[in-house]
DSSP file (Angstrom, degrees, kcal/mol; ACC not computed):
  #  RESIDUE AA STRUCTURE BP1 BP2  ACC     N-H-->O    O-->H-N    N-H-->O    O-->H-N    TCO  KAPPA ALPHA  PHI   PSI    X-CA   Y-CA   Z-CA
    1    1 A M              0   0    0      0, 0.0     2,-0.0     0, 0.0     0, 0.0   0.000 360.0 360.0 360.0 126.6   36.0  135.4   33.6
    2    2 A D     >  -     0   0    0      1,-0.1     4,-2.2     4,-0.0     5,-0.2  -0.268 360.0 -98.4 -83.7 173.9   32.5  136.6   33.8
    3    3 A T  H  > S+     0   0    0      1,-0.2     4,-2.6     2,-0.2     5,-0.2   0.867 121.2  53.5 -61.1 -41.3   31.1  139.3   36.2
    4    4 A D  H  > S+     0   0    0      1,-0.2     4,-2.5     2,-0.2    -1,-0.2   0.912 110.2  48.0 -61.8 -42.5   29.8  136.8   38.7
    5    5 A D  H  > S+     0   0    0      2,-0.2     4,-2.7     1,-0.2    -2,-0.2   0.909 111.9  49.7 -64.2 -41.9   33.1  135.0   38.9
    6    6 A R  H  X S+     0   0    0     -4,-2.2     4,-2.5     2,-0.2    -2,-0.2   0.920 112.1  47.7 -63.2 -43.5   34.9  138.3   39.4
    7    7 A L  H  X S+     0   0    0     -4,-2.6     4,-2.3     2,-0.2    -2,-0.2   0.913 113.0  47.9 -64.5 -42.3   32.5  139.4   42.1
    8    8 A E  H  X S+     0   0    0     -4,-2.5     4,-2.7     2,-0.2     5,-0.2   0.918 111.5  51.1 -64.0 -42.4   32.9  136.0   43.9
    9    9 A R  H  X S+     0   0    0     -4,-2.7     4,-2.7     1,-0.2    -2,-0.2   0.928 111.5  47.3 -59.8 -46.6   36.7  136.2   43.6
   10   10 A E  H  X S+     0   0    0     -4,-2.5     4,-2.5     2,-0.2    -1,-0.2   0.898 112.6  49.3 -63.0 -41.2   36.7  139.7   45.1
   11   11 A A  H  X S+     0   0    0     -4,-2.3     4,-2.4     2,-0.2    -2,-0.2   0.917 112.7  47.1 -64.8 -43.4   34.4  138.7   48.0
   12   12 A L  H  X S+     0   0    0     -4,-2.7     4,-2.9     2,-0.2    -2,-0.2   0.909 112.2  50.0 -65.3 -41.9   36.5  135.6   48.8
   13   13 A L  H  X S+     0   0    0     -4,-2.7     4,-2.6    -5,-0.2     5,-0.2   0.931 111.5  48.5 -61.7 -45.0   39.7  137.7   48.7
   14   14 A A  H  X S+     0   0    0     -4,-2.5     4,-2.1     1,-0.2    -2,-0.2   0.913 113.3  47.6 -61.1 -42.6   38.2  140.3   51.0
   15   15 A E  H  X S+     0   0    0     -4,-2.4     4,-2.6     2,-0.2    -2,-0.2   0.930 112.3  48.9 -65.0 -45.4   37.0  137.5   53.4
   16   16 A L  H  X S+     0   0    0     -4,-2.9     4,-2.5     1,-0.2    -2,-0.2   0.914 112.1  48.3 -61.1 -43.8   40.4  135.8   53.4
   17   17 A L  H  X S+     0   0    0     -4,-2.6     4,-1.9     1,-0.2    -1,-0.2   0.885 112.1  49.6 -66.4 -37.0   42.3  139.0   54.1
   18   18 A G  H  X S+     0   0    0     -4,-2.1     4,-2.1    -5,-0.2    -2,-0.2   0.902 111.1  49.2 -64.8 -41.4   39.9  139.8   56.9
   19   19 A M  H  X S+     0   0    0     -4,-2.6     4,-2.8     2,-0.2    -2,-0.2   0.885 107.9  54.5 -66.2 -37.8   40.3  136.4   58.4
   20   20 A Q  H  X S+     0   0    0     -4,-2.5     4,-2.8     1,-0.2    -1,-0.2   0.916 107.9  49.8 -61.1 -42.0   44.1  136.7   58.1
   21   21 A E  H  X S+     0   0    0     -4,-1.9     4,-2.3     2,-0.2    -2,-0.2   0.911 110.8  49.6 -62.4 -42.4   43.9  140.0   60.1
   22   22 A D  H  X S+     0   0    0     -4,-2.1     4,-2.4     2,-0.2    -2,-0.2   0.910 111.6  49.0 -62.4 -42.3   41.7  138.2   62.7
   23   23 A L  H  X S+     0   0    0     -4,-2.8     4,-2.0     2,-0.2    -2,-0.2   0.931 110.6  50.2 -62.3 -45.6   44.2  135.3   62.9
   24   24 A E  H  X S+     0   0    0     -4,-2.8     4,-0.7     1,-0.2    -2,-0.2   0.913 111.9  48.3 -59.8 -42.7   47.1  137.8   63.3
   25   25 A T  H >< S+     0   0    0     -4,-2.3     3,-0.7     1,-0.2    -1,-0.2   0.923 113.7  45.5 -64.0 -44.7   45.3  139.6   66.1
   26   26 A S  H 3< S+     0   0    0     -4,-2.4    -1,-0.2     1,-0.2    -2,-0.2   0.768 117.2  45.3 -72.1 -23.9   44.4  136.5   68.0
   27   27 A L  H >X S+     0   0    0     -4,-2.0     4,-2.0    -5,-0.2     3,-0.7   0.437  80.9 103.4 -98.0  -0.3   48.0  135.1   67.6
   28   28 A A  H <X S+     0   0    0     -3,-0.7     4,-3.1    -4,-0.7     5,-0.3   0.871  76.2  56.4 -52.1 -43.5   49.8  138.3   68.5
   29   29 A P  H 3> S+     0   0    0      0, 0.0     4,-2.1     0, 0.0    -1,-0.2   0.906 109.2  46.3 -58.4 -40.0   50.7  137.0   72.0
   30   30 A E  H <> S+     0   0    0     -3,-0.7     4,-1.7     2,-0.2    -2,-0.2   0.906 114.5  47.2 -67.1 -40.7   52.5  133.9   70.6
   31   31 A I  H  X S+     0   0    0     -4,-2.0     4,-1.7     2,-0.2    -1,-0.2   0.921 112.5  49.0 -67.3 -43.4   54.3  136.0   68.0
   32   32 A I  H  X S+     0   0    0     -4,-3.1     4,-2.7     1,-0.2     5,-0.2   0.896 107.7  55.9 -62.5 -40.2   55.4  138.6   70.6
   33   33 A E  H  X S+     0   0    0     -4,-2.1     4,-1.4    -5,-0.3    -1,-0.2   0.899 106.6  49.5 -59.6 -41.3   56.6  135.8   72.9
   34   34 A S  H  < S+     0   0    0     -4,-1.7     4,-0.5     2,-0.2    -1,-0.2   0.859 111.5  49.1 -68.7 -33.8   58.9  134.5   70.2
   35   35 A V  H >< S+     0   0    0     -4,-1.7     3,-1.1     1,-0.2     5,-0.3   0.924 110.9  49.4 -68.6 -43.8   60.3  137.9   69.5
   36   36 A L  H 3< S+     0   0    0     -4,-2.7    -2,-0.2     1,-0.3    -1,-0.2   0.771 103.2  61.9 -67.2 -25.1   60.9  138.6   73.2
   37   37 A A  T 3< S+     0   0    0     -4,-1.4    -1,-0.3    -5,-0.2    -2,-0.2   0.675  84.7 100.5 -74.6 -16.5   62.7  135.2   73.5
   38   38 A L    <   -     0   0    0     -3,-1.1    -3,-0.0    -4,-0.5    -4,-0.0  -0.355  66.3-147.8 -69.0 148.5   65.3  136.2   71.1
   39   39 A R        +     0   0    0     45,-0.1     2,-0.4     2,-0.1    -1,-0.1  -0.243  64.9 109.1-105.9  42.9   68.7  137.4   72.3
   40   40 A L        -     0   0    0     -5,-0.3     2,-0.1     4,-0.0    -2,-0.1  -0.926  64.4-131.3-120.3 142.7   69.1  139.8   69.4
   41   41 A T     >  -     0   0    0     -2,-0.4     4,-2.4     1,-0.1     5,-0.2  -0.425  35.2-106.3 -77.9 166.2   69.0  143.6   69.3
   42   42 A M  H  > S+     0   0    0      1,-0.2     4,-2.4     2,-0.2     5,-0.2   0.900 122.7  52.3 -60.8 -40.2   66.8  145.2   66.7
   43   43 A Q  H  > S+     0   0    0      2,-0.2     4,-2.2     1,-0.2    -1,-0.2   0.907 109.7  48.5 -63.7 -41.8   70.0  146.2   64.7
   44   44 A Q  H  > S+     0   0    0      1,-0.2     4,-2.7     2,-0.2    -1,-0.2   0.908 110.8  51.1 -64.0 -41.4   71.3  142.6   64.8
   45   45 A L  H  X S+     0   0    0     -4,-2.4     4,-2.5     2,-0.2    -2,-0.2   0.896 108.6  51.9 -63.3 -40.2   67.9  141.3   63.7
   46   46 A K  H  X S+     0   0    0     -4,-2.4     4,-2.3     2,-0.2    -2,-0.2   0.931 111.8  45.9 -60.5 -46.0   67.9  143.8   60.8
   47   47 A V  H  X S+     0   0    0     -4,-2.2     4,-2.3     2,-0.2    -2,-0.2   0.923 112.5  50.2 -64.7 -44.1   71.4  142.6   59.7
   48   48 A L  H  X S+     0   0    0     -4,-2.7     4,-2.0     1,-0.2    -1,-0.2   0.906 110.1  50.9 -60.4 -41.7   70.4  139.0   60.0
   49   49 A T  H  X S+     0   0    0     -4,-2.5     4,-1.1     1,-0.2    -1,-0.2   0.899 108.9  51.3 -63.7 -41.2   67.3  139.6   57.9
   50   50 A L  H  < S+     0   0    0     -4,-2.3     3,-0.5     1,-0.2     4,-0.3   0.921 110.5  49.3 -59.4 -43.7   69.3  141.3   55.2
   51   51 A L  H >< S+     0   0    0     -4,-2.3     3,-1.2     1,-0.2    52,-0.4   0.838 102.8  60.0 -68.2 -33.1   71.7  138.3   55.1
   52   52 A V  H 3< S+     0   0    0     -4,-2.0    -1,-0.2     1,-0.3    -2,-0.2   0.830 104.7  51.0 -63.4 -30.7   68.9  135.8   54.8
   53   53 A T  T 3< S+     0   0    0     -4,-1.1    -1,-0.3    -3,-0.5    -2,-0.2   0.523 100.9  69.8 -85.3  -4.5   67.8  137.5   51.6
   54   54 A E    X   -     0   0    0     -3,-1.2     3,-2.0    -4,-0.3    49,-0.3  -0.858  61.8-171.4-115.1  95.3   71.3  137.4   50.1
   55   55 A P  T 3  S+     0   0    0      0, 0.0    -1,-0.1     0, 0.0     3,-0.1   0.819  90.5  44.8 -57.7 -31.5   72.2  133.7   49.3
   56   56 A E  T 3  S-     0   0    0      1,-0.3    -5,-0.0    46,-0.1     2,-0.0   0.430 109.0-136.6 -91.3   1.5   75.9  134.7   48.6
   57   57 A G    <   -     0   0    0     -3,-2.0    -1,-0.3    -6,-0.3     2,-0.3  -0.300  17.0-101.2  77.4-164.0   76.1  136.9   51.7
   58   58 A S  B     -A  101   0A   0     43,-2.0    43,-3.9    -3,-0.1     2,-0.2  -0.941  23.6-101.7-151.3 167.3   77.6  140.3   51.8
   59   59 A T     >  -     0   0    0     -2,-0.3     4,-2.5    41,-0.2     5,-0.2  -0.557  34.8-114.1 -88.4 162.8   80.7  142.1   53.0
   60   60 A I  H  > S+     0   0    0     39,-0.4     4,-2.7     1,-0.2     5,-0.2   0.892 120.3  53.3 -62.9 -37.9   80.9  144.0   56.2
   61   61 A Q  H  > S+     0   0    0      2,-0.2     4,-2.3     1,-0.2    -1,-0.2   0.924 109.2  47.8 -62.7 -44.1   81.3  147.1   54.2
   62   62 A G  H  > S+     0   0    0      1,-0.2     4,-2.4     2,-0.2    -2,-0.2   0.899 113.0  48.5 -63.4 -41.0   78.2  146.3   52.1
   63   63 A L  H  X S+     0   0    0     -4,-2.5     4,-2.8     2,-0.2     5,-0.2   0.912 110.6  51.0 -64.6 -42.5   76.2  145.6   55.2
   64   64 A A  H  X>S+     0   0    0     -4,-2.7     5,-2.1     1,-0.2     4,-1.3   0.913 111.6  47.6 -61.9 -43.0   77.4  148.8   56.8
   65   65 A R  H  <5S+     0   0    0     -4,-2.3    -2,-0.2     2,-0.2    -1,-0.2   0.935 114.3  46.2 -63.5 -46.6   76.4  150.9   53.8
   66   66 A T  H  <5S+     0   0    0     -4,-2.4    -2,-0.2     1,-0.2    -1,-0.2   0.901 117.9  42.1 -64.2 -41.4   73.0  149.2   53.5
   67   67 A A  H  <5S-     0   0    0     -4,-2.8    -1,-0.2    -5,-0.2    -2,-0.2   0.618 108.2-124.5 -82.7 -12.6   72.2  149.6   57.3
   68   68 A G  T  <5 +     0   0    0     -4,-1.3     2,-0.3     1,-0.3    -3,-0.2   0.869  68.5 119.6  72.4  36.9   73.6  153.1   57.4
   69   69 A V      < -     0   0    0     -5,-2.1    -1,-0.3    -6,-0.2    -2,-0.1  -0.814  67.1 -89.8-126.6 169.7   76.2  152.5   60.1
   70   70 A S     >  -     0   0    0     -2,-0.3     4,-2.5     1,-0.1     5,-0.2  -0.292  35.3-112.3 -74.4 162.5   79.9  152.7   60.4
   71   71 A L  H  > S+     0   0    0      1,-0.2     4,-2.7     2,-0.2     5,-0.2   0.891 118.9  53.4 -60.2 -40.1   82.3  149.8   59.6
   72   72 A A  H  > S+     0   0    0      2,-0.2     4,-2.0     1,-0.2    -1,-0.2   0.917 109.5  47.3 -63.2 -43.1   83.2  149.5   63.3
   73   73 A T  H  > S+     0   0    0      1,-0.2     4,-2.2     2,-0.2    -2,-0.2   0.934 113.4  47.9 -63.4 -45.1   79.5  149.3   64.4
   74   74 A M  H  X S+     0   0    0     -4,-2.5     4,-2.7     1,-0.2    -2,-0.2   0.890 108.1  55.0 -64.8 -38.4   78.8  146.7   61.7
   75   75 A S  H  X S+     0   0    0     -4,-2.7     4,-2.4     1,-0.2    -1,-0.2   0.918 109.1  48.4 -59.3 -42.5   81.9  144.7   62.7
   76   76 A G  H  X S+     0   0    0     -4,-2.0     4,-2.2     2,-0.2    -2,-0.2   0.901 110.7  50.4 -63.7 -41.5   80.6  144.6   66.3
   77   77 A I  H  X S+     0   0    0     -4,-2.2     4,-2.4     1,-0.2    -2,-0.2   0.931 111.8  47.8 -61.7 -45.5   77.1  143.5   65.1
   78   78 A V  H  X S+     0   0    0     -4,-2.7     4,-2.8     1,-0.2    -2,-0.2   0.899 109.6  52.9 -64.5 -41.0   78.6  140.7   63.0
   79   79 A V  H  X S+     0   0    0     -4,-2.4     4,-2.1    -5,-0.2    -1,-0.2   0.927 111.2  46.4 -59.9 -44.7   80.9  139.5   65.9
   80   80 A R  H  X S+     0   0    0     -4,-2.2     4,-0.8     2,-0.2    -2,-0.2   0.889 113.2  48.5 -67.3 -38.1   77.8  139.3   68.2
   81   81 A L  H ><>S+     0   0    0     -4,-2.4     5,-2.6     1,-0.2     6,-0.7   0.887 110.9  52.1 -67.0 -37.2   75.8  137.4   65.6
   82   82 A E  H ><5S+     0   0    0     -4,-2.8     3,-1.9     1,-0.2    -2,-0.2   0.897 103.2  57.4 -63.0 -40.2   78.7  135.1   65.0
   83   83 A S  H 3<5S+     0   0    0     -4,-2.1    -1,-0.2     1,-0.3    -2,-0.2   0.735 108.3  47.4 -65.7 -20.6   78.9  134.3   68.7
   84   84 A Q  T <<5S-     0   0    0     -4,-0.8    -1,-0.3    -3,-0.5    -2,-0.2   0.268 115.9-115.9-100.3   9.7   75.3  133.2   68.6
   85   85 A N  T < 5S+     0   0    0     -3,-1.9    22,-0.4     2,-0.2    21,-0.4   0.797  82.4 121.9  61.0  31.5   75.9  131.0   65.5
   86   86 A M  S   <S+     0   0    0     -5,-2.6    18,-2.5    20,-0.2     2,-0.3   0.757  75.6  17.0 -91.6 -29.4   73.6  133.2   63.4
   87   87 A V  E     -B  103   0A   0     -6,-0.7     2,-0.3    16,-0.3    16,-0.2  -0.913  63.8-157.8-137.0 163.8   76.2  134.2   60.8
   88   88 A E  E     -B  102   0A   0     14,-2.5    14,-2.6    -2,-0.3     2,-0.5  -0.987  14.2-133.5-140.7 153.9   79.5  133.0   59.6
   89   89 A R  E     +B  101   0A   0     -2,-0.3     2,-0.3    12,-0.2    12,-0.2  -0.904  29.6 171.4-107.4 134.4   82.4  134.7   57.7
   90   90 A T  E     -B  100   0A   0     10,-2.7    10,-3.4    -2,-0.5     2,-0.3  -0.912  38.9 -94.2-135.5 163.0   84.0  132.9   54.8
   91   91 A I  E     -B   99   0A   0     -2,-0.3     8,-0.2     8,-0.2     5,-0.1  -0.630  44.7-112.3 -78.3 134.3   86.5  133.7   52.1
   92   92 A D        -     0   0    0      6,-3.0     3,-0.5     3,-0.5     6,-0.2  -0.514  19.3-143.1 -66.5 125.3   85.0  134.9   48.9
   93   93 A P  S    S+     0   0    0      0, 0.0     3,-0.2     0, 0.0    -1,-0.2   0.757  99.4  48.1 -65.1 -23.0   85.6  132.2   46.2
   94   94 A R  S    S+     0   0    0      1,-0.3     2,-0.3     4,-0.0    -2,-0.1   0.729 126.1  22.4 -88.4 -22.8   86.1  134.9   43.5
   95   95 A D    >   -     0   0    0     -3,-0.5     3,-2.2     3,-0.2    -3,-0.5  -0.831  63.9-161.7-147.9 102.8   88.5  137.1   45.5
   96   96 A H  T 3  S+     0   0    0     -2,-0.3    -1,-0.1     1,-0.3    -2,-0.0   0.558  89.5  65.9 -67.4  -7.4   90.4  135.6   48.4
   97   97 A R  T 3  S+     0   0    0     -6,-0.1     2,-0.4    -5,-0.0    -1,-0.3   0.655  91.7  78.6 -82.3 -15.8   91.1  139.0   49.9
   98   98 A V    <   -     0   0    0     -3,-2.2    -6,-3.0    -6,-0.2     2,-0.5  -0.761  66.1-153.9-101.5 137.2   87.4  139.5   50.6
   99   99 A R  E     - B   0  91A   0     -2,-0.4   -39,-0.4    -8,-0.2     2,-0.4  -0.928  12.5-154.5-107.4 132.5   85.5  137.9   53.5
  100  100 A R  E     - B   0  90A   0    -10,-3.4   -10,-2.7    -2,-0.5     2,-0.5  -0.827   5.5-143.9-106.5 144.3   81.8  137.4   53.1
  101  101 A V  E     +AB  58  89A   0    -43,-3.9   -43,-2.0    -2,-0.4     2,-0.3  -0.930  25.4 176.1-106.7 126.0   79.2  137.2   55.8
  102  102 A T  E     - B   0  88A   0    -14,-2.6   -14,-2.5    -2,-0.5     2,-0.3  -0.931  33.7-105.7-129.1 154.0   76.4  134.7   55.4
  103  103 A A  E     - B   0  87A   0    -52,-0.4   -16,-0.3    -2,-0.3     2,-0.1  -0.568  35.1-137.1 -74.3 139.0   73.5  133.6   57.5
  104  104 A T     >  -     0   0    0    -18,-2.5     4,-2.8    -2,-0.3     5,-0.2  -0.328  31.9 -96.2 -84.0 174.9   73.9  130.1   59.0
  105  105 A A  H  > S+     0   0    0      1,-0.2     4,-2.4     2,-0.2     5,-0.2   0.888 128.9  52.7 -59.1 -38.6   71.1  127.6   59.1
  106  106 A T  H  > S+     0   0    0    -21,-0.4     4,-2.2     2,-0.2    -1,-0.2   0.914 109.9  47.6 -63.3 -43.2   70.4  128.8   62.7
  107  107 A G  H  > S+     0   0    0    -22,-0.4     4,-2.1   -21,-0.3    -2,-0.2   0.919 112.8  47.9 -64.3 -44.6   70.1  132.4   61.5
  108  108 A R  H  X S+     0   0    0     -4,-2.8     4,-2.6     1,-0.2    -2,-0.2   0.907 112.4  49.4 -63.2 -41.5   67.8  131.5   58.6
  109  109 A E  H  X S+     0   0    0     -4,-2.4     4,-2.6    -5,-0.2    -1,-0.2   0.885 108.6  53.5 -65.9 -38.6   65.6  129.4   60.8
  110  110 A T  H  X S+     0   0    0     -4,-2.2     4,-1.7     2,-0.2    -2,-0.2   0.937 113.0  42.4 -60.7 -47.8   65.4  132.2   63.4
  111  111 A V  H  X S+     0   0    0     -4,-2.1     4,-2.9     2,-0.2     5,-0.3   0.908 112.9  53.8 -66.6 -41.5   64.2  134.7   60.7
  112  112 A R  H  X S+     0   0    0     -4,-2.6     4,-2.9     1,-0.2     5,-0.4   0.931 108.2  49.4 -59.0 -46.1   61.9  132.2   59.2
  113  113 A R  H  X S+     0   0    0     -4,-2.6     4,-1.4     1,-0.2    -1,-0.2   0.886 114.5  45.2 -61.5 -38.9   60.2  131.5   62.5
  114  114 A L  H  < S+     0   0    0     -4,-1.7    -2,-0.2    -5,-0.2    -1,-0.2   0.917 119.6  39.0 -71.4 -43.0   59.7  135.2   63.1
  115  115 A L  H  < S+     0   0    0     -4,-2.9    -2,-0.2     1,-0.2    -3,-0.2   0.877 117.2  46.9 -78.1 -37.7   58.5  136.1   59.7
  116  116 A V  H  < S+     0   0    0     -4,-2.9    -3,-0.2    -5,-0.3    -2,-0.2   0.926  73.4 178.7 -73.2 -42.8   56.3  133.1   59.0
  117  117 A G     <  +     0   0    0     -4,-1.4     3,-0.3    -5,-0.4    -3,-0.1   0.907  12.0 165.1  42.1  61.6   54.6  133.2   62.4
  118  118 A R    >   +     0   0    0      1,-0.2     3,-2.1    -5,-0.2    -1,-0.2  -0.182  22.9 132.1-106.9  43.0   52.4  130.2   61.5
  119  119 A P  G >   +     0   0    0      0, 0.0     3,-2.0     0, 0.0    -1,-0.2   0.775  66.7  74.3 -60.8 -21.5   51.0  129.1   64.8
  120  120 A E  G 3  S+     0   0    0     -3,-0.3    -2,-0.1     1,-0.3    -3,-0.0   0.689  91.5  56.8 -64.2 -15.6   47.6  129.0   63.0
  121  121 A L  G <  S+     0   0    0     -3,-2.1    -1,-0.3     4,-0.1     2,-0.1   0.121  81.7 123.6-100.2  20.5   48.9  125.9   61.3
  122  122 A S  S <> S-     0   0    0     -3,-2.0     4,-1.6     1,-0.1     5,-0.2  -0.390  75.8-107.1 -78.3 163.2   49.5  124.0   64.5
  123  123 A R  H  > S+     0   0    0      1,-0.2     4,-2.7     2,-0.2     5,-0.2   0.843 107.8  64.2 -59.9 -39.5   47.9  120.7   65.1
  124  124 A T  H  > S+     0   0    0      1,-0.2     4,-0.6     2,-0.2    -1,-0.2   0.948 109.7  33.2 -59.2 -57.0   45.4  121.8   67.7
  125  125 A P  H >4 S+     0   0    0      0, 0.0     3,-0.8     0, 0.0     4,-0.3   0.882 119.5  53.5 -68.9 -32.3   43.2  124.2   65.7
  126  126 A L  H >< S+     0   0    0     -4,-1.6     3,-1.5     1,-0.2    -2,-0.2   0.864 100.6  60.1 -67.7 -34.3   43.7  122.1   62.5
  127  127 A S  H 3< S+     0   0    0     -4,-2.7    -1,-0.2     1,-0.3    -3,-0.1   0.708  98.2  60.5 -67.9 -17.5   42.5  118.9   64.2
  128  128 A R  T << S+     0   0    0     -3,-0.8    -1,-0.3    -4,-0.6    -2,-0.2   0.599  84.9 101.7 -82.9 -11.9   39.1  120.6   64.9
  129  129 A L  S <  S-     0   0    0     -3,-1.5     2,-0.1    -4,-0.3    -3,-0.0  -0.435  80.3-110.2 -75.6 146.0   38.4  121.1   61.2
  130  130 A A     >  -     0   0    0     -2,-0.1     4,-2.6     1,-0.1     5,-0.2  -0.405  34.1-110.4 -65.4 152.1   36.0  118.9   59.3
  131  131 A L  H  > S+     0   0    0      1,-0.2     4,-2.5     2,-0.2     5,-0.2   0.883 118.7  51.2 -56.5 -42.7   37.8  116.6   56.8
  132  132 A D  H  > S+     0   0    0      1,-0.2     4,-2.3     2,-0.2    -1,-0.2   0.897 111.5  48.0 -62.3 -39.7   36.3  118.5   53.8
  133  133 A D  H  > S+     0   0    0      2,-0.2     4,-2.7     1,-0.2    -2,-0.2   0.895 110.5  51.4 -67.2 -39.6   37.5  121.8   55.3
  134  134 A L  H  X S+     0   0    0     -4,-2.6     4,-2.4     2,-0.2    -2,-0.2   0.908 110.6  48.8 -64.0 -41.4   40.9  120.4   56.0
  135  135 A R  H  X S+     0   0    0     -4,-2.5     4,-2.6    -5,-0.2    -2,-0.2   0.930 112.6  48.0 -61.2 -45.7   41.2  119.2   52.4
  136  136 A A  H  X S+     0   0    0     -4,-2.3     4,-2.4     1,-0.2    -2,-0.2   0.909 112.3  48.6 -64.3 -42.3   40.1  122.6   51.0
  137  137 A L  H  X S+     0   0    0     -4,-2.7     4,-2.5     2,-0.2     5,-0.2   0.925 111.8  49.5 -63.1 -44.3   42.5  124.5   53.3
  138  138 A T  H  X S+     0   0    0     -4,-2.4     4,-2.4     1,-0.2    -2,-0.2   0.920 111.3  49.0 -61.1 -44.9   45.4  122.2   52.2
  139  139 A Q  H  X S+     0   0    0     -4,-2.6     4,-2.1     1,-0.2    -1,-0.2   0.919 112.2  49.2 -60.9 -43.4   44.5  122.7   48.5
  140  140 A G  H  X S+     0   0    0     -4,-2.4     4,-2.3     1,-0.2    -2,-0.2   0.895 111.0  48.3 -64.3 -41.1   44.4  126.4   49.0
  141  141 A I  H  X S+     0   0    0     -4,-2.5     4,-2.7     2,-0.2    -1,-0.2   0.885 109.2  53.7 -69.8 -37.5   47.8  126.5   50.8
  142  142 A R  H  X S+     0   0    0     -4,-2.4     4,-2.4    -5,-0.2    -2,-0.2   0.939 110.7  47.2 -57.5 -46.1   49.4  124.4   48.1
  143  143 A A  H  X S+     0   0    0     -4,-2.1     4,-2.3     1,-0.2    -2,-0.2   0.904 111.8  50.3 -63.1 -41.5   48.1  126.9   45.5
  144  144 A L  H  X S+     0   0    0     -4,-2.3     4,-2.7     2,-0.2    -1,-0.2   0.915 110.1  49.8 -63.9 -42.9   49.4  129.8   47.5
  145  145 A L  H  X S+     0   0    0     -4,-2.7     4,-2.9     2,-0.2    -2,-0.2   0.907 109.8  51.0 -62.7 -41.9   52.8  128.2   47.9
  146  146 A R  H  X S+     0   0    0     -4,-2.4     4,-1.2     2,-0.2    -1,-0.2   0.932 111.9  47.9 -59.6 -44.4   53.0  127.5   44.1
  147  147 A S  H  < S+     0   0    0     -4,-2.3     4,-0.4     1,-0.2     3,-0.3   0.914 114.2  45.8 -62.7 -44.3   52.1  131.2   43.5
  148  148 A L  H >< S+     0   0    0     -4,-2.7     3,-1.2     1,-0.2    -2,-0.2   0.885 109.9  53.7 -67.6 -39.0   54.7  132.4   46.0
  149  149 A N  H 3< S+     0   0    0     -4,-2.9    -1,-0.2     1,-0.3    -2,-0.2   0.735 104.6  56.1 -69.5 -21.2   57.4  130.1   44.7
  150  150 A D  T 3< S+     0   0    0     -4,-1.2    -1,-0.3    -3,-0.3    -2,-0.2   0.566  86.7 105.7 -83.3  -9.0   56.9  131.5   41.2
  151  151 A S  S X  S-     0   0    0     -3,-1.2     3,-1.5    -4,-0.4    -3,-0.0  -0.410  77.8-129.1 -71.6 145.2   57.5  135.0   42.4
  152  152 A P  T 3  S+     0   0    0      0, 0.0    -1,-0.1     0, 0.0    -3,-0.0   0.689 110.8  51.5 -67.0 -15.4   60.8  136.6   41.5
  153  153 A F  T 3  S+     0   0    0     -5,-0.1    -4,-0.1     2,-0.1    -2,-0.1   0.237  82.7 135.1-102.4  12.3   61.3  137.5   45.2
  154  154 A A    <   -     0   0    0     -3,-1.5     2,-0.6    -5,-0.1    -5,-0.1  -0.328  50.5-141.2 -66.8 140.5   60.6  134.0   46.5
  155  155 A I        -     0   0    0     -2,-0.0    -1,-0.1     1,-0.0    -2,-0.1  -0.909  36.3-107.1 -96.3 125.5   62.9  132.4   49.1
  156  156 A A        -     0   0    0     -2,-0.6    -7,-0.0     1,-0.1    -1,-0.0  -0.269  26.5-141.2 -59.5 132.7   63.4  128.8   48.2
  157  157 A V        -     0   0    0      2,-0.0     5,-0.1     1,-0.0    -1,-0.1  -0.851  25.6-116.0 -93.5 123.5   61.5  126.4   50.5
  158  158 A P    >>  -     0   0    0      0, 0.0     4,-1.4     0, 0.0     3,-1.2  -0.245  25.4-113.1 -58.4 148.7   63.6  123.3   51.2
  159  159 A P  H 3> S+     0   0    0      0, 0.0     4,-2.3     0, 0.0    -2,-0.0   0.805 114.0  62.4 -54.7 -33.1   62.1  120.1   49.8
  160  160 A T  H 3> S+     0   0    0      1,-0.2     4,-0.8     2,-0.2    -3,-0.0   0.870 104.0  48.5 -63.8 -34.5   61.4  118.7   53.3
  161  161 A D  H <4 S+     0   0    0     -3,-1.2     3,-0.4     1,-0.2     4,-0.3   0.891 111.7  49.4 -69.5 -38.8   59.1  121.6   54.0
  162  162 A K  H >< S+     0   0    0     -4,-1.4     3,-1.9     1,-0.2     4,-0.4   0.865 101.0  64.0 -68.4 -36.3   57.2  121.1   50.7
  163  163 A R  H >< S+     0   0    0     -4,-2.3     3,-1.4     1,-0.3    -1,-0.2   0.838  92.1  63.3 -59.6 -32.9   56.8  117.3   51.3
  164  164 A S  T 3< S+     0   0    0     -4,-0.8    -1,-0.3    -3,-0.4    -2,-0.2   0.695 105.5  46.8 -67.9 -14.9   54.6  117.9   54.3
  165  165 A L  T <  S+     0   0    0     -3,-1.9    -1,-0.3    -4,-0.3    -2,-0.2   0.426  87.7 109.2-103.1  -0.5   52.0  119.7   52.1
  166  166 A E  S <  S-     0   0    0     -3,-1.4    -3,-0.0    -4,-0.4   -28,-0.0  -0.446  80.3 -98.2 -74.6 148.9   52.0  117.0   49.3
  167  167 A P              0   0    0      0, 0.0    -1,-0.1     0, 0.0    -2,-0.1  -0.335 360.0 360.0 -64.7 148.2   48.9  114.9   49.0
  168  168 A R              0   0    0     -3,-0.1    -2,-0.0    -2,-0.0    -3,-0.0   0.392 360.0 360.0-108.1 360.0   49.1  111.5   50.6
């Protein structure tokens, strides 16, 4: 890569990151509204977020240790999350004496909506883009998704989500 390409790449990256900051600022009211609509305490949200990153779930003891709270406190948090269908407890297939806590589809979707915060990809602003700009944005987001999915920390995107970004 020559110097001109490197300079252009750095300029584009700086511009994109600046635009992302502008988008986040302009969309803050929508994001805040979705957080306020939740019926979760901050501690419950933390536990749910931990569980979303653990496909096999965790034990209550493991969650308590990670969150730095007592077993009794964690048991209460899990009970309240269970009552909202955010988590479920199941028997560990490797040790039937152990119960594992995992995020349900509802819990994963709740965290995804909060973390992704993608109102900028809603139909209204996208419909205002010129066709060439829409194509370029779509190509860029496809590339970004490929890059993120190759990361060792990637959370798998279900195929139905990926299909909506495939070329038609």
